[in-house]
N, C-alpha and C positions, 0 to 999 in steps of 0.2 A: 600790533599783534605781539604776544609774548614770545620771546626767543627761547626755544627749548634746546638745551645742549644736545649735540649729537653724541650717541653712546658708542664707545669703542671697547673692544676686548683686547687683552694683551697676552703675549706669549713670552716664553723664556728668551727667545732669540729676537723677537721683533714685536712691535705693536701693529696689529692688523685691523683694517677697517671692517666694521660689522656690516656685511652686505649679503646679498643672495649667494655670492661666491666665496664666502668666508672659508678660510682654511683652518683645519684642526691644528691644535698646538699640543706639545708634549704635556703629559700629566705633571703638575707641580710636585716637588718633593714635599714631605711633611713639614719641613721647616719653612717652606715658602708659602706662608698663609696669605691667601688673597684678601685684599681689602679694596673698598671702593673709594676713589679719590676724586676731588674736584681739581682740575688742572686749568690754570689761566695762562694762556700762551700769548705773549706779546710780540710785536714786530721784532725781527732779528733773532728770535728764538726758534724759528721754524726748523732749522737743520736737525735738531734732536728728534723731531717728529715728522720729518719730511716724508718718511715712508708711509705715513697715513694720510697724506694729502692735506695737511693743515695750511690754510692760506696765510697771507701776510698780515691780515687784520687781527687785532686782539680777539681771541675766541676762547670761550669756555668749553671745556670738554669734561666728560665724566669717564673715568678710566677704572678698569679692574686690574690691579697690579700686585705683583709679589713685592716683598721688601727690596730685593735686588733691582727689580725694574724701577721701583719708585726712586731708589738712589740714583740710577742712571738718568732718569728724567730730571730730577732735581739738579744734578750736576750740569745739565744743559741749560740751567737758568729758568726752568719752569716752576712756577709757584704751585705747590700741592697742599691741599688740606684734606684730611680724612673726612669722608662724607658719612656722617652719622645718620641712622634712620630718623626721619622726621618724627617729631612727637605726634602721637595720635591724639585726636580729640578725647576729652574725658569719657571714660567708659568703654573705649575701644582698645583692646589689648591683643586680640588674635588676628583680626582682619588687618591686612597690610595695604599700604599705599602703593601706587603704581611703580614708584622708584624702587621700593623694596622687592616687589615682584620681579622686576626686570633684573635687579642685582642678583637675585637667586637664580634666574635663568642663565645669566652669564657665568656665575660660579659653577653651576651644574655643567655647562659646556666646557669650561676650563678644567674642571676636576675630572671630567670623564670624556676626554677628547676622542677616545676610541669609539664611543657610541652616541655622542651628542654634539649637535651643532646649533648655534643660535643665529638668527638673522632677522632683519626687519623686512616685513612684507609690504611696507608702505608707510606713509605719514598721515597724521590726522589733520584736521582743520587748523589746529594750533601748532602743527609741526612736530608733534611727538612721534617717535618710532612706534610702530605696532609690531611687537616682538613675538616671534614664534620659535619654539625649540623643537628640533627634529631629533628623534631617538631611533637609531637603527645601527646595525653593525657597520663599521667604517663609515659613519655618518658623513664625514666631510668629503670623502673621496667617491662615495656612491652617488650618482646623479639623483636629484630629487625626483620622486615618483617612480624610481626604478623597481621598487618592491611594492606589493600591495599596501596601500597607505590608509591610515585612519587619522582623522582630525578631531580633537576635542577643543571646543570653543566655549569661552565664558564671557560674561559681562558685555554682551552686545547692548544690554540695557544697563545703564550706569549704576543704578541703585541696588542691583542684585548681587550683593557681595558674596553670598554663599556659593555662587557659581564659580567665582575666582578661586575660592578655597578648594572646590571640587577638582578643578583642572590642575591647580598647583600641587595638590597631594597626589593626584594621578601621575603627574610628571615625576615627582620624587620616587614614587613606587617603581616606575619603570627604570629610572636611572640607577637607583641603588639596588634594585632587585636583580639586575643583570649579573649573571655569574653566581648568584647565591640561590635564586629561586628558579627551578627548572622551567615552569610554565612561562614566567616572565622572560627568561633567557631565550626560549624558543620564539616567543613573539617578537622580541627585539631583533634577533638574528634573522628571522624570516620575513618580517614585515617592516613597515616604516610608520612611525607614530609621531604625530605632530601635536604640539600643545600651544594654544593661543589663549592664555588665561584671561586676557583683557582685550576684547575686540573694539572697545570704545574707551581708549585711554583718557581722552580729555574729559568726557563726562564722568568717568569713574573717579578721576583725581578730584574733580569738582565736588563730588559727594563727600569728600573728606575735608572740605574747606571750612566747615562750620558756619557758612553763610545761611541766612534764613531760607528754608526750603530746599537747601542744596542736598541734604541726605536722600531725598526722594526724587532727585533728578533722574530722568529716564533716557533722555536723548543725547545727541552729541552737543558740541558747543558752537554750532553755526550761529553767527550773529545775524539773524534773519532780517532785521530792520536796519542794520548798519549803524546803530547809535552808540556802539562801544560799551553798552551795558547789558549784562546777561539778565534777561527777564523771562516772564512766562510765555512770551511770544517768540522765543528763540529756540534753537535746537531742531534737529531732524531725527525722527525715529529711524534708526539704522535698520530696523527689522521691517520697514515698510518702504525702503528707498530703492530696492533692487528692481531691475528692469522687467522681470517676468510678471505680467499682469499688473504692472504699476498703474495705480489709479483706476483699476477696473470698476470700482464703485466707491462710494463715500462711507460705506459701512465697515469694510475691511481695512480702510485707511482713511485719513482725513486730509482735506486740502487746507485746513485751518492751522496756521503756524502755532497757535496757542494750544492746540490739541496734543495730547500725549502720543497719538498715532500720526502726527503730521508726517506726510510722506516726502516732503521736500519739493522744490520747484520743478523738478523733473526727474526721470528715472536715472539712477546711478549718478546723482548730482554730488554725492559726498565722497571725499577721498577714502574714507574708511570702507565704504561699500565697494568702490573700485578696487581697492587693495585686496579685499577678501575674494572678490570674484576672480581677479587676475591670479591670485594664489591657487584657487581651485583649478583653473584652466591649466596652470603650469604643472601642478603636482598630480592632478587627476586622482584624488582619493577614491577609494572604493567604499569607504564608510565614513560617517561623520556624526558627531553628536553636538548639538547646540544646546548648552545648559542655560536654563532660565529659572526664574522663580516668580510666583510661589503657588502655582495651581496644582501641584502634586499630580502631574499627568504626563504620560508618555504619548507623544503625538507624531503622526506620520501622514504622508500622502497629500491629497489635494486640499488646499485651504481656501481657495478663492471662491468656491461655490459650495453651499451647504449640502451635506449628505451625498457626496460624490465619490465613488470608488475609483480605483485605478488598478491596473494589472500588478504592479509591484506591491500592492497591499498584502499579497500572499506572503512575501518574505518578511515584510514589516510585522505582520501578525505573529509569525513564528519567533521573531526577535524580541518584540515588546510584550506580547501577550494580547489578550482581548478583554471583553467585558467581564469574563469570569475569572481571569487571573492576569496578573501583571508581573513583568520582569523586575520591577522595583516594588517591593512590598509596601502596601499602603497607598500607592499611586494607581491611577486608572489609565489603562492603555486604550487609545481611541484614535480613529482617523482625525486629522486636524480639522476637517470640515464639520465634524460633529461637535467639536469644542467651541468653535467660533470662527467666523469668516475673517480672512486676512488676505491682503494682496500686496505685491511688491515685497514679499517676505523672503527671508534667507533660504528657507527650505524649498519653496517653489522654484526659486531662481537656481539653486544648486542643482536640482534634479533636471529641470526642463531646459536650462541653458548650458550649464557646465557638466551635466550628466554625472552628478555626484549625489549618491543617496545621503539623506540627512534625516535624523530623528531629533525631535525637540524633547528634551528631558526637563520638565518643569519641576523643580525641587520644592522642598517643603516651605511652608510659611512660618513666620515667627510664632504664630498662634499654635500651630501644631507642635513645633519643637518645644515651646515653653510648657505645653500641656503633656509632653511625653512621659514625664516622671513626676507624679504628684508629690513625691517625697523631696524633690530638689527645691532650690531656691527660686525657680522660675515659675511664673504664672502667666497665662495669656493676657492678664491685665497689665503686665509689664511691657507689652508690645506697643510701641507707638504706631506701628502699621504692620501689615502682613509681610512687607519686604525687608524689614529691619530684623534679620535673623539674630538671635541672641549671640552676643560676643562672648561665648563660653566654649572653651576648648572641648569639653566633654560632649556638648550638644552638636558642635560643628563636626567633630570626628564621627559621631553617631550618624549624622546625616550623610557624611561621606561614605561610611560603611554601608549604609542602606542602598546607596546608588552604585556602589563599587562593582558588585557582580554583573550588573547589566553593562556597565561601562567596559569591563574586561571582555564581556561576550561580544561587544561590538568590534573590538580590535581582533578578537579571535575569528570573527566572521569576514574579515577583509579579504582573506585568501579566496573565499567562494561566497560572495554575498547572497547568491541565489539559494544557498543552503546554509543559513546562518547557524551559529553555535548558540542555541537557545538555552538560557538558564532554566527555562521551564520545560526543557526536553521536548519542545514542540518541533514538528517537521513542516517545512514548507512543501506542500504537495506539488508534484510535477504537473498535475492537471486539476483544474477546478471547472467542471462543466457548468453551464447555465442550465438549470433544470426547470422544466415546466411540465404540466400534466395534460394540457389541452392545446390542440392546434386547430386553427380555423383555416387550414390550407386547402381543404377539399381535395381535389386532384392535383393541385399545384405544388410547387416546391415549398419546403419549410426550412427557414434559416435556423441553424443551430450555432452555438458559440461555446468556446472554452478559453479559459486563461491558462496558458501553458508556459513552462520554462523555456526560454529562448534557446538555451544551449542544446536542447533536444532537436532543434530544427522545426520546420513547419509540420504540424500534426495532420493526420488524416481522419476524416469522419468515417466511422464504421457503424453500420446499422443493419437491422433486419426487421422485416415487416411480418407481423403475426407469427413470429418464430421461424420464418423461412430462412433462406440462404443469406449469407453475409454479403453485404455490399459496401462499397467504399466510395468516397468522394474527396476531392481536394478542399483545402481551406486556404484562406489568405488572411494576412494580418489586417485587422480593422483599422482604418485610418481616421475614424471619428465621424461625428455628425456635425450639425450646424454650430454647436457651441462647445461640446466637450467630447472626450474620447481621444485615443491615440497618443496620449502623453503619459508621463510617469510610468514608463515601460522600459526601464534599463535592463532588467533581467527576466521579466515576464512580459507576455503580450497577450492580447485578445485576438483569437483567430475565429473566423466564421466560414461555414460551409453550408451546403444545402442537401437536405434529404428529399429525394424524388421517388415517384412511383407509388406512393400511398394513396388510398382512397378513403372517403368518409366511412367511419366505423373501424378502420384499421388501428391496430396498436403497434407502435414503432419503438423499438429498443435502440438506444444510441450510446456510443462511447467513442473515445478518441485514442489514437495510437501515434507514437513517435519514438524512433530509436529503440524499438523493441519493448517499449513500456506502454501500458494501457491505463486509461482513466476508469473511475467508477462509471456505472451505467445508470441511465434513467430511461423512463418510458413515458410516452405521451399517446393520447388517443386523438384521432383525427375526426373533426366534425365537418359538416358541409361548408363549402366556401361561401363567403358573404354574397348575398344577392345584389348588394350595392356596396359602394366604397365608404359607407357611413355607418358608424356604430353609435347607438344611444347608450351612454353609460349612466345607468340609473343608480344614483348614489344617495338615495334618500331614505332607504329602509323599507318603503312601501311603494315600489316603482309603478305598480299597476295603475295607481291613481293618476299618474301624470305621463308615464312612458308612452301610453297610447296616443296622447295628445302630440307628443314629439314625433312619433312614427307617422302619424297622419300628416303633420305639417311638412315633414321631410318628403313624403310621397308627393304632396302637392307642389313641392319645390323641385321635383325631378329626381329625388333619391328614393325610389320605390323599393320596398322590401328591406328597410333598415333593420339591422339586428339590435336586440336589446340585451345588454349585459347587466345582470342584477348583482350588484356588489354585495348586498346583504346575504344573498344565497350562494353566489359563486366566488366571492372573494375578489381581491384585486386582479384585474386582467394582466396576463403576462405581456410585456412589450414585444417579445419576439413571437410567442405562440399565438397571441390573439391580436393585439393592436397592430402588429406589423403587417396585417393583411387588410388594413383599412387606410383610406386617405384622410377621412374626417372622423373626429370624435365629438359628439354633442353630449356634453356632460351636464346632466341636470341634477341639482343637489337639493332642491326644495328647501326645507328648513334644517337640513343635516349639515354636519361638518365633516369634510373628507378626511379619511385617514392618510397617514404619510405614505403607506404602501401604494395606495391608488394614485396619489399625487406623483410619486416617483415614476410609476409606470407611465403615466400620461406625459411627464416631462421627457422620458426616454423617447416616447412616440413623437413629441414635438421636435426633439433633437434630431430625429431621423427624417424630418421633413413633413410630418403630419400637421393638419390644421385642427385647432381645438376651439370649440365654443362652450364656455362654461356659464351656466345660468342659474340664478336663484338668489334670494336675499342673503344667503350665507356663502355666496360664491367666493368671497375673499377671506373667509374665516379659517382659522386653524392652519395658517400657512407656515408650518414649521420648517419647510425646506426652501422657502423663498421662491416657489414657482409662480405664485400669483403676483408677487412683487416684481421679480426680475424678468419674467417671461410674458406675463399678461398686463404688466404696467401699473399695478395698483400700489401707490405709496401708502395710502391710508384708506380705510373704509369705515362707514358707520351706517346703521340702519335707522329708518324712520318710517312713520306712517303718514298718510295724507296724499301720497302720489295718486293722481287720477288719470294720468295719460303719459305716454312716451312719445317723444319727438326725436327721430334719428338725425344725427349730424355727421359730418365727415363721411366716412365710408358707408354709413347707414343712412345718409341723407335721403329723404323722401319716404322713409319708413316711419309712419306715425299712426298712432291709434289710441283710443280711449280705453282704459282698463275696464275689463268686465268685472261686475260685482263691486262690492264696497272697497274702499281703499285698504290695501293690505300692507304689511311690512315690505319695504323695498330697501335696497342698498344703494348708497352713493359712493363714488370712488374719487379720490384725489389722484391725479396722474403722477406717476414716477418722473415723467419728463419735466414736471414743474420743479422737482428737486434736483434731478440729474438731467440738465438740458440736452436735448437730442443732438445738438451740434458738437458737444463734447463727449457725449455718451451715446453714440448711435446704436449701440447694441441693446439699449433699453428703450428705444423710441416708442412712445405710446401716444395714440391720437384720440382725442375726444370723439365719441360716437353717439351721444344722445343725452337728453335732459328729460326731467319730469315736469309735469304741471302739478303744483301743490306740494312739492318737497324741495327744500333749498339746502345747499351745502353749508356745513358748519363754519366755513371760512368765507362765506359770502354774506352780504347783508341779509338780515331777517326779512326786511321789506325795503323796497326801493333800491337805490344804488349806493347808499352810504351807510356808515356805521361809525361808532367810536371804538378805537382800538388802542390797546397798550401792548407793545411787544414784550418779549420775555427776557430782558436783560437781568443779570444778577444784581443783587444788592440795591433794590429799588423800592421806593415808597411812592406810588403814583395815585393821585386822587382825581376823580371826575366829580366836580362839586357844583351844587346849585343851592340857593336859598329858596325855601318855600314859604309863602305867606299864608298862614292858616288863621289869621285874626278873625275872619268872618265865618269860620267853620267850627262846628261843634263836634265833640267826641262821638255823639250819636250818629253823625254822618259817616263815621268810619273812613277817614281819609287814608288813602294808600298811594304809594309810588309803585308802579309796575313797570317792568322792562324785560326785554329778552336778553339772555346772557349765554354766551358760548365760551367755554374754557378749553383751550388747546395747549396744555402745559402739564408737566409732571415735575415734581421736585419739592424743595423746601420753599413753598409759597402758599399764599391764601388770597382769596377775594372776600370782601365783606362790605357791608353798608355801615359807615360810621355816621353818627348823628350827635349834634349838640345844639344847645340854645346859643345863638350868637352872643358873644361877649361873656359867656360863662364856661367854666371848665367842668361841664357835666357830660363829658363824652361817654358814649356807649356804642355798641354795635346792635343792629336790628336783625332779628331772625326772619327767615323767609316764611311767609304764611303758607306757601305751597310745599314746605318740607325739605327744600334743597339744602338749607344750612344745618349745621350741627354745633353743639357746644363742645365737641371733641376738639382739643387743641391741635394746631397745625403741626405737621412733621417738621423736625428740626426747630422746635419751639424755642429752646434756650438760645440757639444761634440767632433766630429771628429777633429775640428780645435784646441780645447783645448788640446787634447791628441797628435795631430800630427801637430805642428805649421808650418812644411814645406808646408802644404797644402795652406798656405796663398799666395803662388806663384800663385794659381789659384782661390782661394775662399776668400771672405771677409764676416765676420760675420756682421749681421744687428744689430742695437742698441738694439732691443728688440726681445725676443723669440729665438727659436732654428732654425733659418733660416740663409741663406747666399745669397750672390749674386755671379754669376758665373764668376767673374773677380778677379784677384789677382795682386800681385806686378809685375809679369813678364809675366803672360799668362792668358789663359781662361780655363774654365772647360768643359770637355766632358767626360762623364763616364757612367757606367752601374751599376744597382743595381738589386736585386731580383733574382729569378730563371730564367734560360733560357729554361727549359723544354727539354734539350738535347743539342746536339752540334749545333753551328751556326758559319758560316764563318764571319770573321772580316777582314777588310782591312783598312790600314791607308796610307794616301798620304805623301810621303817624298819629294815631288818636291821642297819644300822650302830649302831643304838641299843639292840639287844637286850641284855638283862641290866641295863638302867638305865632312866632316864626321859628323855623328850624333850618339849620344848615346840614345838608346831606352830602356824603361823599361815597361814591362807588369806588372802592379802593383795591388796588393790587399791591401786595407787599411781598418781597422775596429776599431770600438769602442766596440760594443756588437753585436754578431750574435746570433739570437734567435733559429736558426734551420739550419741544413744542414751539409754536409760533407766537402765541399771545392770548389775551383775554379780550372779548368783544362785547359791546353793548349796543342795542338797537331798540327802536320802537318804545321809548320811555314815555309814560303817561301818568298824569296825576288824576286819581279817581276820587270823587267825592259823592257820597250818597249812592254809591253803586253806578254812577255815570262816569265813564272814562272821558277825560279831557282830550284835547288835541295831542297828537303824537309828536314827539321829538324824534325825527328819523335820521338826524345827523347827515342830511343829504349834501350840505355844503360847508358845514361847520359844526361846532359843539354847542352853540347857543340853544337854550339858556344855561347850559352847563359851562364850566370853565375847567381847564386843566391847571390844578394848583400844585405847588411844589411840595416836597416832603416836609414833615414836621421837624422841629429841632432835634438834633442828635443823629438823624439818618444821613447817609451819604448824599452829597449834592446830586441833583437829578441832571442827567444828560438826555434822557428820553422820558416821555410821559404820555398821557392820553392825547390822541389826535384823531381828527376825522380821517376816515379811510374808505376807499373802495374795496372791492373784494380782494382779500389776500391771496386766495386761491379758489379757482372755480372747481366745483365737484360735478361729477358726471354720472349719468345712469348707465353708461356703457363706455368701454375703451376698446381700441383695436391695436394690435401689434403685428409684427410679421409672423407670429405664431398662431394668432387667432383673435377671438373676441371674448370679452367677459361682460355679462349682463347682470345688473343688480335686481332682476326680477325673473320670474319664471315665464316661459312662453305661453303658459296657460292663461296669463293675465291679459294677453292681447286677443283681439278677434282673429278668426282663422286666416283671413286674407293678409293681415299684417304679420302673422307668424310666418306665413309662406314667403312674404316679401323679405323679411329679415333674414331667414335662412338662405334664401337665394343669394343675398348680398354677402353673407358671412362665410359660405362654404365654397370649396372648389368643385 
């Protein structure tokens, strides 16, 4: 491991170790210009530095010394050489390496000892100090965290250089502005401000190395495989390594060491993560900003689950803005869960474990900065990537200024985070009631809710019925449901109480009071209480056609008098006002796609303990909030026709029936537990609950128990080849090769059927007679050609861009890309080869596949004169096909076509602890089977 010098700071009277207990030193006189020196201390020379704890072994140290101090150290026999800033790679003039950043921090502390103190909060994987600068009045003698603290954090991801400049410039503003700018002086004197410009020093320094690919390195420098060589499988994403919700799923972080979001072997496995978390616990900041790039977004709140709010969102919205306005002009303010799922991230851990608020400020991309002034020398075309912000002082300063007002408002908010100093002049309301207009309480109690500022104390529910006398009731803080709620509540919390005494037809006015303050009021109308604990949620736009079928089946199953809620007419049902009065929701969707508002209401219902049955061929479609995926267990779904019967398995075993009417569209589901095994991800456990007759999953064999499969590795050219003897066949007999094809892949890849006469270079590709292929060239065509030059037989790169033409040196292009959504028949015409022989290859060729499991072939047949021959079902092998290697010029193959059983079984139904999802409507089953199914599925 590389030995990194320990960094020390010096004073006029003594050299002091840089640690959490560092002591401030007198301000140097103008003549005592500080410089950075490399000191080599040999055995026998330790007395001159004994007070800094140098051991007897020869050791290299980096010191910040005045000329008089340097003379004293040299007199003691220590060899000193001035440390010049390392030469930056060509084209880099403004951005600074880690050593330059830390030298600036030490100089700032030495030159302003009355307000600044520098310390190491921990060490990196390679032993570098992670330096932080504290700025406050009497910084060295005031205990850390004694005043309301703010932390500015940069470069948690190594490649995001603009974030380092943001924090560095903020640091200098506060240090130099003290005593000259009234607002800055007030903040420094009354609060405590910390600057951590580089949270990932190893990774950040690596991005300056000039090594191939180093500039875009994101992670730390953990050598995951221990081979001593830094490669694509190394490093841990420090913003996915924290303990809170670590490894919650594989979407918000990855278990793959090669992935950019690799979360590490375990929670808090990295020293950089441990150091930052320990720092937060010790200092207890009241505000923090983690600068990233380059999404141009201000993010806050819950990140581990999509579209999930939290009580403290009230203060974050006032601080950052909302969808209509943002505290950083040009950026979008949004809850983190609306931007994208994450887990094990710094913000979630800071709030939920260390009780520290955090906002993520994603700064501008290279493209935006380069495009900001059409008259300057920069163009978006000059950007190698979005992360490589232009190394231009004017553009860097402009980006700093764009984010500066928000950054200052964060520090100004530390004194009272619940009432932030908003640059948009927004106010965080003391109360935010949960409003609804309809209550299904009947004569029973109705739960009401409010998000309230905690400093006001526990609020009281105040209400009156039909304009009568004012009544009150107590509230309690909501502790959460089965999955979410009760967290992210540092300064605000959700409180719930009950309204009682109302009857059907009454109108109830509700508001909340605490510490002499009152909330806005809302009114709801009370309807009759449910006759049964089950609601039919008709979400198809024309519920009368099917809702009555569901009501009748429920009655037969013992749930008489089920209520129907028509989403098309009544809108999404409120989870407290409506759904909270039921035990079960039977959600029939027909052919419609559910809106997010309805889905979120049902998710809240399931979170509170309700049971859900969702049914219909589109039951898994439009899952924008992840409810179907993570609550009902559907990894993927696809629709098909041909299902003639349903056979229940698992918890629906014994429920079987032939579908009424002709085969209709039905959905098949791949279980999430096939991707996230239930033993490691019990929160997502999904159990198969049924199959169809007549409809097969796309990752199961088309027929029988075997198929030919090629998985989706990158950079592959895989052929499934056979030679066909057509010497006794005429063109009039129209010979064809037919087969079933399933494609489960997205990215820069294609499938095609290649053909040539054995021994001749007359290669071409054959179009599908059924229309599945296209002459459109595959995505990433130029890259495909570069990796697989044999494709020039069918494709020609255009002079500019990543495009091609569908003609090559010997043939033309006909291919397929993307997902097939299941099995499809393919047929290619072999008439041109009649009277001879032809070698055919069903080919998979790729550069980079972004998603998917592979490409599959089954039930291959040679057809002559309209008569299909015997099927090749790949039950035990590939014969008469063979798996042939790539053509010359392509990377050597490590995987190719092989015989395979089902890759993944698909199901007509799944069950989870929250309920059941069915890929068909109950109207498809005979009445007795509907009743039996609902009896099994409901409480």
